[in-house]
C-alpha positions in Angstrom: 8.9 4.0 15.1 9.6 5.3 18.4 8.8 8.6 19.7 10.6 10.1 22.6 8.8 10.5 25.7 8.3 14.5 26.4 6.7 16.3 29.0 3.2 17.6 27.5 1.5 20.6 29.0 -1.8 19.2 27.5 -2.7 22.7 26.6 -3.5 21.6 22.7 -5.2 24.8 21.2 -6.5 26.0 17.8 -5.0 29.2 16.7 -7.0 30.9 13.9 -5.5 33.2 11.1 -8.9 34.7 10.3 -10.2 38.1 12.1 -13.7 36.8 12.4 -12.9 33.4 14.0 -16.0 31.0 14.1 -15.3 28.1 16.9 -16.9 25.7 14.2 -13.7 26.3 12.1 -11.6 24.6 14.7 -9.5 21.6 13.3 -10.5 22.8 9.5 -7.8 21.7 7.1 -6.5 23.7 4.5 -8.9 24.6 1.7 -7.7 24.0 -2.1 -9.6 25.8 -4.9 -8.6 25.2 -8.5 -9.3 28.3 -10.6 -7.9 26.8 -13.9 -6.3 23.8 -14.9 -5.5 22.6 -18.5 -2.6 21.1 -20.5 -0.3 24.1 -19.9 -0.8 25.1 -16.0 -2.8 24.4 -12.8 -3.6 27.8 -11.1 -4.8 27.3 -7.7 -5.7 29.2 -4.3 -5.0 27.8 -0.9 -6.4 29.1 2.2 -5.2 28.1 5.6 -7.8 28.8 8.4 -5.6 28.0 11.4 -3.4 25.4 13.4 -3.2 23.3 16.4 -0.2 24.3 18.7 0.7 22.6 21.5 3.5 23.1 24.2 6.2 20.5 24.9 9.4 20.8 27.5 12.3 19.2 25.8 15.1 17.5 27.5 17.2 20.7 27.3 14.5 22.7 29.7 13.3 24.7 26.7 9.7 25.0 26.2 8.8 24.5 22.4 5.9 24.5 20.3 4.5 21.5 17.9 2.4 23.0 15.3 0.0 21.0 13.1 -1.8 21.6 9.9 -5.0 19.3 10.0 -4.4 16.5 7.2 -1.1 17.3 6.5 2.6 16.3 7.2 5.6 18.3 8.4 9.0 19.3 7.4 11.6 16.7 8.1 15.0 17.9 8.3 16.6 16.3 11.3 17.2 18.7 14.2 15.8 21.6 12.3 12.0 23.2 13.0 9.4 20.8 12.6 6.6 23.0 10.3 3.7 22.1 8.6 3.9 21.3 4.7 1.1 21.5 2.1 1.5 18.3 -0.4 -0.9 17.7 -3.3 -1.0 15.8 -6.3 -1.8 17.1 -9.6 -3.0 15.4 -12.8 -0.5 16.6 -15.9 0.3 16.1 -19.2 2.8 13.3 -20.1 6.4 13.8 -20.3 6.0 17.6 -19.3 8.4 19.3 -17.2 7.0 20.9 -14.0 7.5 24.6 -12.4 6.1 26.1 -9.8 5.5 29.9 -9.4 4.0 31.6 -6.3 1.7 34.3 -7.5 0.6 35.8 -4.4 0.8 35.3 -0.9 -0.5 37.0 2.7 2.1 37.2 5.1 1.2 37.4 8.9 3.6 37.4 11.7 2.1 35.6 14.8 2.0 38.1 17.9 2.7 35.4 20.5 6.4 34.3 21.0 7.3 30.6 18.9 10.1 28.2 19.7 9.3 25.5 17.3 10.4 22.2 18.1 13.1 20.2 16.0 12.3 17.3 13.9 13.5 14.2 15.3 15.1 11.1 13.8 12.9 8.1 13.8 14.3 5.3 15.9 14.7 1.9 14.9 13.6 -0.7 17.5 16.3 -1.2 20.1 17.9 2.3 19.3 18.5 4.7 22.0 17.0 8.1 21.4 19.2 11.2 21.4 17.7 14.7 21.2 18.6 16.1 17.8 18.9 20.1 17.4 20.8 22.0 15.1 22.5 24.3 17.4 23.9 26.4 14.9 20.6 27.1 13.4 18.8 27.8 16.8 21.5 30.2 17.8 21.1 32.0 14.6 19.3 35.2 13.2 17.8 33.2 10.4 14.9 32.2 8.7 13.9 28.5 8.0 13.2 27.2 5.5 14.9 29.0 2.8 13.4 26.9 -0.2 9.4 26.7 0.6 8.3 25.2 -3.0 8.7 21.4 -3.7 8.3 19.7 -7.2 8.5 15.8 -7.2 9.0 13.4 -10.2 6.1 12.9 -12.4 4.6 9.1 -11.8 1.6 7.4 -13.3 -1.6 6.7 -11.3 -3.5 4.1 -13.6 -5.1 6.5 -16.3 -2.8 9.9 -15.6 0.1 11.0 -15.1 0.7 12.9 -11.9 3.3 14.6 -9.7 3.5 15.8 -6.3 3.8 19.3 -5.5 4.7 21.1 -2.2 5.0 24.3 -0.4 5.6 25.5 3.3 3.3 27.9 4.4 5.4 28.7 7.8 8.8 30.4 8.3 10.4 30.5 11.7 13.4 32.5 13.3 14.6 31.4 16.6 16.6 34.6 17.6 13.3 36.4 17.0 11.1 33.8 18.1 8.7 34.7 15.6 6.7 32.6 13.2 5.3 33.6 9.7 2.5 31.9 8.0 0.9 32.4 4.8 -2.7 32.1 5.3 -3.4 32.7 1.7 -1.2 31.1 -1.2 -2.0 31.6 -5.2 0.0 29.1 -6.8 0.6 28.5 -10.5 2.1 25.4 -11.6 3.2 25.6 -15.1 3.5 22.2 -17.7 6.2 23.0 -20.2 6.9 20.9 -23.3 4.0 18.5 -22.5 1.9 16.4 -24.6 -1.8 16.0 -24.2 -3.9 14.4 -21.6 -5.9 11.6 -23.1 -9.6 11.0 -21.9 -9.9 8.1 -19.5 -13.0 6.4 -18.8 -13.6 4.9 -15.4 -16.5 3.6 -13.4 -17.8 6.0 -10.4 -15.9 4.3 -7.5 -12.5 4.8 -9.3 -13.5 8.2 -10.2 -14.3 8.8 -6.4 -11.2 7.7 -5.4 -8.9 9.7 -7.5 -11.3 12.8 -6.7 -10.0 12.3 -3.1 -6.5 11.9 -4.3 -5.8 14.3 -7.0 -6.4 17.9 -6.5 -7.3 18.8 -10.0 -9.2 15.6 -10.9 -12.3 17.1 -12.0 -10.4 19.3 -14.4 -8.8 16.2 -16.2 -10.3 14.8 -18.9 -12.4 11.8 -17.8 -15.7 9.8 -18.3 -17.6 8.4 -15.5 -19.5 5.3 -16.6 -20.4 2.5 -14.5 -20.7 0.4 -17.5 -17.0 0.5 -18.1 -16.0 -3.2 -17.8 -13.7 -3.8 -14.6 -11.4 -6.7 -14.8 -10.4 -9.0 -12.0 -7.7 -11.7 -12.5 -7.2 -14.5 -10.1 -3.9 -16.7 -10.5 -4.5 -20.4 -9.1 -2.4 -23.1 -9.0 -3.5 -26.1 -11.2 -4.5 -28.5 -8.3 -7.2 -25.9 -6.9 -8.5 -24.6 -10.4 -11.8 -26.4 -10.0 -12.3 -25.1 -6.7 -11.6 -21.6 -7.5 -13.8 -21.6 -10.7 -16.8 -22.3 -8.8 -16.0 -19.1 -6.5 -15.1 -17.1 -9.4 -18.4 -17.8 -10.9 -20.1 -17.0 -7.6 -18.4 -13.9 -7.2 -18.9 -12.5 -10.5 -22.6 -13.0 -9.6 -22.2 -10.4 -7.0 -20.2 -8.1 -8.4 -20.5 -6.2 -11.8 -17.1 -7.0 -12.4 -15.3 -9.2 -15.3 -13.3 -11.9 -13.6 -10.8 -14.0 -15.3 -9.1 -17.1 -13.6 -5.4 -18.2 -14.8 -4.0 -21.4 -13.7 -0.6 -21.3 -13.1 2.1 -24.0 -13.1 3.5 -25.1 -9.4 7.1 -24.0 -10.1 6.2 -20.4 -11.1 9.0 -17.8 -10.4 8.0 -14.2 -9.0 9.2 -12.6 -12.3 7.0 -14.8 -14.0 4.1 -13.8 -11.7 5.0 -9.9 -12.6 5.0 -10.8 -16.5 1.7 -12.5 -16.1 -0.1 -9.4 -14.4 1.9 -6.7 -16.7 0.7 -8.5 -19.8 -3.0 -8.6 -18.5 -3.0 -5.3 -17.5 -1.8 -3.9 -20.8 -4.6 -5.7 -22.6 -7.1 -4.6 -20.1 -6.1 -1.4 -18.9 -9.5 -1.1 -16.7 -8.2 -4.2 -14.4 -8.7 -3.3 -10.8 -7.9 -6.4 -8.7 -5.4 -9.4 -8.7 -6.2 -12.3 -6.1 -3.7 -14.7 -5.6 -4.9 -18.3 -4.4 -1.9 -19.5 -2.4 0.7 -18.5 0.2 4.3 -17.7 -0.7 5.2 -21.2 -1.5 2.7 -21.6 -4.1 2.7 -17.8 -5.5 5.8 -16.0 -4.5 5.9 -12.8 -3.2 8.2 -10.2 -4.9 11.6 -10.0 -3.0 12.3 -6.2 -2.4 15.9 -6.0 -1.0 15.9 -3.3 1.8 19.2 -3.3 3.8 18.8 0.3 4.5 15.8 -0.3 6.9 17.6 -3.2 8.6 21.3 -2.7 8.6 21.9 -5.6 11.1 19.8 -8.2 9.3 17.9 -9.0 12.2 14.6 -9.4 10.5 16.1 -10.2 7.1 17.1 -7.8 4.4 14.1 -9.0 2.2 10.7 -7.5 2.3 8.2 -9.9 0.8 6.0 -8.0 -1.2 2.7 -8.0 -2.9 2.3 -4.5 -3.5 5.3 -4.5 -5.9 3.6 -6.4 -8.3 0.8 -3.3 -8.4 3.5 -1.2 -9.6 3.0 -1.4 -13.4 3.1 1.7 -15.2 6.1 4.2 -14.5 9.0 4.0 -12.0 6.9 5.2 -9.2 4.9 3.8 -6.4 1.5 4.7 -7.5 -0.5 1.4 -8.0 -2.6 0.3 -11.1 -4.3 -2.6 -9.4 -4.8 -3.7 -5.8 -3.8 -7.4 -4.9 -4.8 -9.6 -2.4 -4.1 -13.1 -1.5 -5.9 -16.1 0.2 -2.9 -18.2 2.0 -4.2 -21.5 3.2 -3.1 -25.0 4.1 -5.2 -27.3 2.1 -8.3 -27.8 -0.3 -10.4 -27.7 2.9 -9.0 -24.3 4.3 -9.1 -22.7 1.0 -13.1 -23.4 0.7 -13.4 -22.0 4.5 -12.1 -18.9 3.1 -14.2 -18.9 0.0 -17.3 -19.4 2.5 -16.5 -16.5 4.5 -16.1 -14.3 1.9 -19.4 -15.5 0.3 -21.2 -15.3 3.6 -19.9 -11.7 3.9 -21.8 -10.5 0.9 -25.1 -12.6 1.7 -25.6 -11.1 5.3 -28.8 -9.3 4.7 -29.1 -5.6 3.7 -29.7 -4.5 6.6 -28.5 -7.2 8.6 -30.2 -8.8 11.4 -28.3 -6.5 13.8 -27.8 -3.2 11.7 -25.8 -1.5 14.4 -22.7 -3.6 14.2 -21.8 -2.1 10.9 -21.2 1.3 12.4 -19.0 -0.2 15.1 -14.9 0.5 14.9 -12.9 -1.3 17.5 -9.6 0.7 18.5 -6.9 -1.5 20.1 -3.9 0.4 21.8 -1.1 -1.5 23.1 0.4 -0.1 26.3 2.8 2.9 26.2 6.5 1.6 27.3 9.5 3.6 27.6 10.1 5.6 24.7 7.8 3.9 22.5 4.7 5.5 20.7 1.8 6.6 22.5 -0.8 4.2 20.8 -3.6 5.6 22.8 -3.2 9.0 21.8 -2.9 7.6 18.0 -6.4 5.9 18.2 -7.8 8.6 19.9 -6.9 11.0 16.9 -8.4 8.4 14.6 -11.6 8.5 16.7 -11.7 12.6 16.9 -11.7 13.1 13.0 -14.5 14.5 11.5 -16.2 12.1 8.9 -18.2 13.5 6.2 -21.1 11.1 5.5 -20.8 9.0 8.7 -19.3 8.9 11.9 -18.8 5.3 13.1 -19.3 4.5 16.8 -15.7 3.9 18.3 -15.4 1.0 20.9 -12.1 1.5 22.8 -9.9 -1.1 24.3 -6.5 0.7 25.3 -4.2 -1.1 27.7 -3.4 2.0 29.3 -6.9 1.9 30.6 -6.6 -1.9 31.9 -8.1 -3.7 28.6 -7.4 -7.0 28.1 -7.8 -10.0 25.5 -11.3 -10.8 26.8 -12.8 -7.5 26.3 -11.3 -7.5 22.8 -13.0 -10.7 21.9 -16.3 -9.4 23.6 -16.1 -6.4 21.4 -15.5 -8.4 18.3 -18.2 -10.9 19.2 -20.9 -8.2 19.6 -19.9 -6.8 16.2 -17.5 -4.4 14.6 -17.0 -3.7 10.9 -13.5 -3.1 11.3 -10.8 -3.7 14.2 -7.8 -1.4 14.0 -4.7 -2.1 16.3 -1.9 0.4 17.1 1.3 -1.5 19.0 4.0 -4.0 19.1 3.8 -7.1 16.9 5.8 -10.3 15.9 4.8 -12.9 13.2 2.0 -14.5 15.3 0.8 -11.9 18.1 0.0 -8.6 19.0 3.3 -8.9 21.4 2.7 -7.7 25.0 0.2 -5.3 24.2 -1.4 -5.3 27.4 1.0 -6.2 29.8 -0.2 -8.9 32.3 -3.7 -7.8 33.4 -6.1 -10.8 34.5 -7.4 -13.1 33.5 -5.8 -12.4 29.8 -2.6 -11.4 28.5 -0.2 -10.1 27.3 -0.2 -11.4 23.7 -2.9 -11.5 21.4 -2.8 -14.5 19.2 -4.3 -17.7 17.4 -5.9 -18.8 20.6 -7.6 -15.9 21.2 -9.0 -15.9 17.7 -10.2 -19.2 17.7 -12.4 -18.7 20.7 -14.2 -15.9 18.9 -18.0 -16.3 18.3 -18.7 -13.7 15.6 -20.5 -15.8 13.0 -22.1 -13.5 10.5 -20.3 -10.3 11.7 -16.9 -10.4 10.2 -14.7 -7.4 10.4 -11.9 -6.4 8.5 -9.0 -6.2 10.7 -6.1 -3.7 10.3 -2.9 -4.8 12.2 -0.9 -1.6 12.5 2.3 -3.5 13.7 5.3 -5.2 12.8 5.4 -8.5 11.2 2.0 -9.6 11.1 1.5 -10.1 7.5 4.8 -12.3 7.1 3.6 -15.0 5.3 6.8 -16.7 4.6 6.7 -19.7 6.9 10.0 -20.7 8.4 10.4 -21.9 12.0 7.3 -19.8 13.3 3.7 -20.8 13.2 1.4 -19.3 11.0 1.4 -15.2 10.9 -1.2 -13.3 12.7 -3.1 -12.5 9.6 -3.3 -15.8 8.5 -4.8 -16.7 12.0 -7.4 -14.1 11.3 -8.3 -15.8 8.2 -8.8 -19.1 9.7 -12.2 -20.6 11.3 -11.3 -23.9 12.6 -9.7 -25.1 15.5 -9.1 -29.0 14.6 -12.4 -30.0 13.5 -14.6 -27.7 15.9 -15.7 -24.5 14.4 -14.9 -22.0 17.2 -14.8 -18.7 15.8 -15.2 -16.9 12.5 -12.4 -14.3 12.9 -12.1 -11.6 10.2 -13.2 -11.6 6.5 -9.9 -9.7 5.4 -6.6 -8.6 7.1 -3.9 -6.1 6.5 -0.5 -6.7 8.0 3.1 -6.0 7.4 5.5 -8.9 6.3 8.6 -6.8 7.5 9.3 -4.5 10.4 7.4 -1.3 9.4 9.0 2.0 10.3 7.6 5.5 11.9 4.6 5.0 13.5 3.3 8.4 12.7 3.5 7.5 9.0 1.1 4.5 9.8 -1.1 6.5 12.0 -1.4 9.1 9.2 -2.0 6.4 6.6 -4.8 4.9 8.9 -6.5 8.1 9.5 -6.5 8.6 5.4 -7.7 5.1 5.3 -10.7 5.7 7.8 -11.5 8.9 5.8 -11.5 7.1 2.4 -14.0 4.5 3.8 -16.4 7.1 5.6 -16.1 10.3 3.5 -17.5 8.7 0.4 -20.8 9.4 -0.5 -23.6 6.5 -1.2 -21.0 3.7 -0.6 -19.1 4.5 -4.0 -15.5 3.3 -2.2 -13.5 1.1 -3.8 -12.5 -2.2 -2.7 -10.5 -2.3 0.5 -7.2 -3.2 -1.3 -7.1 0.1 -3.1 -8.1 2.2 -0.2 -5.1 0.5 1.7 -3.0 1.2 -1.0 -3.7 4.6 -1.7 -3.5 5.7 2.1 0.1 4.5 2.2 1.3 5.9 -1.0 -0.2 9.2 -0.3 1.4 9.2 3.2 4.9 8.5 1.2 4.5 11.3 -1.0 3.4 13.4 1.5 6.7 12.5 3.7 8.7 12.4 0.6 12.3 12.7 2.5 11.7 10.0 5.1 11.6 6.8 2.6 10.1 4.7 5.7 6.7 4.9 3.9 8.5 3.3 0.7 9.3 0.5 2.9 5.7 0.1 4.7 4.1 0.1 1.2 6.1 -2.6 0.0 5.4 -4.9 3.1 2.0 -4.1 3.0 0.1 -7.5 2.6 -3.7 -8.1 2.3 -5.2 -11.5 2.9 -8.8 -11.7 1.5 -10.7 -10.3 -1.4 -9.0 -7.0 -2.1 -12.4 -5.9 -4.0 -14.3 -6.4 -0.7 -16.0 -2.8 0.4 -16.3 -2.6 3.9 -19.7 -2.7 5.6 -20.7 0.8 6.7 -24.1 2.3 7.1 -24.2 3.8 3.6 -22.2 1.0 1.7 -24.4 -1.1 -0.8 -23.0 -4.0 -2.8 -23.5 -4.7 -6.3 -25.9 -7.7 -7.4 -25.1 -7.8 -10.9 -25.2 -11.0 -12.8 -23.1 -11.3 -16.0 -22.0 -14.1 -18.3 -19.4 -16.4 -17.7 -17.5 -17.1 -20.8 -15.3 -20.3 -21.2 -12.0 -18.4 -22.7 -11.9 -16.5 -19.5 -10.0 -19.5 -17.6 -6.7 -20.0 -19.2 -3.9 -22.6 -18.1 -0.7 -21.1 -18.5 2.4 -22.8 -19.1 5.8 -21.2 -18.5 6.9 -19.7 -21.9 9.9 -19.4 -23.9 11.1 -17.9 -26.8 14.3 -19.2 -28.7 15.8 -17.5 -31.9 19.1 -18.1 -33.8 21.0 -15.9 -36.2 21.4 -17.8 -39.8 23.4 -18.4 -41.6 26.5 -19.1 -38.8 30.3 -19.0 -39.6 32.5 -20.1 -36.7 30.2 -18.8 -34.1 26.7 -19.5 -33.1 24.7 -16.6 -31.1 21.3 -18.1 -29.5 18.6 -15.9 -27.8 16.5 -17.2 -25.4 13.8 -15.1 -23.8 12.0 -17.0 -20.9 9.6 -16.5 -17.9 11.5 -18.6 -15.4 14.8 -19.6 -14.6 16.1 -22.9 -16.2 19.1 -25.1 -16.5 19.5 -26.0 -20.2 21.9 -28.2 -22.4 22.5 -27.5 -26.2 23.3 -30.4 -28.1 24.0 -30.3 -31.8 23.0 -32.9 -34.5 24.0 -33.4 -38.0 20.8 -33.9 -40.6 20.9 -37.7 -40.0 20.1 -37.3 -36.4 23.5 -38.1 -35.3 24.7 -36.3 -31.9 28.0 -34.8 -32.7 28.9 -32.4 -29.6 27.3 -30.9 -26.6 27.9 -27.1 -27.1 26.4 -25.6 -23.9 25.5 -26.6 -20.5 24.6 -24.0 -17.7 21.7 -21.7 -16.1 19.6 -19.1 -18.1 17.7 -16.3 -15.9 14.3 -14.9 -16.3 14.0 -12.4 -19.2 16.5 -12.0 -22.2 19.3 -14.3 -22.5 22.2 -14.5 -25.2 24.6 -17.4 -25.7 27.4 -17.2 -27.8 29.4 -20.3 -28.7 32.8 -19.7 -30.6 34.8 -22.2 -32.6 32.1 -24.9 -33.4 34.5 -26.5 -36.0 31.8 -27.6 -38.4 31.9 -27.7 -42.1 29.3 -26.2 -44.6 26.2 -27.6 -44.2 22.7 -28.0 -42.3 22.7 -28.9 -38.7 20.1 -29.3 -35.9 20.6 -27.6 -32.4 18.6 -29.6 -29.2 17.9 -26.9 -26.7 16.2 -28.6 -23.9 15.3 -28.2 -20.0 13.1 -29.8 -17.7 10.2 -27.7 -19.1 10.8 -27.4 -22.8 12.6 -29.1 -25.5 13.1 -27.2 -28.6 15.0 -28.0 -32.3 16.4 -25.3 -34.4 18.1 -25.5 -37.8 21.4 -24.1 -38.3 23.0 -23.0 -41.6 26.9 -23.5 -41.5 28.9 -21.8 -44.4 32.4 -21.7 -44.8 
């Protein structure tokens, strides 16, 4: 997203809503207290200790106030006041109608004059910014917003039905230049005509993730049991099956997970991939992870059509998406599994990436240099024109309060003269993760540092192969456009794939990353990505005793939560689907408190299955002048249908054409056959089936 360059007065300040203000509360987010929660309602109290305020001078010469509530988004009506918005997730009964009642509030009119900044339309790259201000409202004696409450549409988050509820605890009147706040809210969310909430059994890391995500999680019926089988599905093309089985058996010796390997045909469709994952999940609901062995040519991404966010088709209207496969239950964005992918060129490249994952787990605990696990490298591109202030985004990430461990942030900011050499030096010294905010293209961080000598301006494959960070592998978050675009056309491999490569020809030069996260398309609204990344790092460092889920889950939930926090924007819907994770999705990022499992489990043969393309053919019998043929298939086919008499003599070709994935119905009229028994031969390149037909006249 592009943010307009404004004149900031650099006077960001904390305004407390408590009479007995304690400086230690500065930056404290709202406190949510669940009073009661059951299948009928959830009664909760919300206490807001204060807000951040910053003055900025707009292009119209007015001084506005930008106000923030720590940890939460804002209203997003373009041109109207940008006010903090409380959004949260509640677990609830299936099929319930959700009604919000505000039982009690405190109302405080703040003493200072306020003129609230209007929300600005996020821009596409190349768009010119025009200041958006609803002059009719700002010239009125009206309060905004009129409707302060919000109830979303229910969805399914793995084990529970959930819904988003929101409330705007602020009101602004431009004529009076007054700002009202509700520092205390008692809210009753009622569930009408719902069913029961079934008890869920889950292991502790999933419980911890849900606890961080769902306000009333501890009041939901669940059992926390680390003996719960957690399934991990690997899909692999046949030619790499044996190689992958060796890796899977080793991986299962490190994880307390039940790993299954399914061998898929080379011509598999994205619909068939989706069916395999859904079918496996329905039989193993505690499946948490799926790993694809292959790039888009071997295991296709799901094509999401998104002309809304690329109206000119400059980057292509189709988003290559792995995230879509994670949405198994319900018509919502909540994932049921986390999906990673190993994208490689050949068997040697695949083995190299397997070795990188294994080396990450085999590093001593603590490693030879334990300090590297505490380091996070922040890289910020230059602030140019109307583009976002990437340095400020990194600083916000570093300034957050972390509950159990505060990482050591190493900062490489282009605005301060950082270059590629400094980035390489930091990574070689050892960092647990790299987070880049800036501009990007398929194979590079584009013009991130201008032309500072001796390196620049792009970070690309040649920088990665010159790394020497063997044994200190980071997870890399590329918060930029297109770095995860694994569909290869005329460009070289994507930057995410370069991070995962370890070879420069035959010479081992560097060791890159163990897992990378990038976007397969242009991503939108940098504020969304900043907030999602801050949430991601909270998931990593705010989890006690290393109970955090694998990196795939943390990335997915961070973006999905941001989507539901900014429900009116829609850009995060695009970003969720464009998010690509290369590497093991179950890998837990190394931190000071992180521990890795060493549970060895038995390997059973029936867990390794070769999948063939499936089809089901049915014919209505008897027939008269019309034959109805029903074909269900998990891939597209060109088929022919011939009819034979009982002696095997071919009489006629009844049909030749294409059938699609899913259910197909073929009706053949006026067959012109006398009474008797006949044979239908239905065949394609992938199957050949004969069905009996009884004709009556």
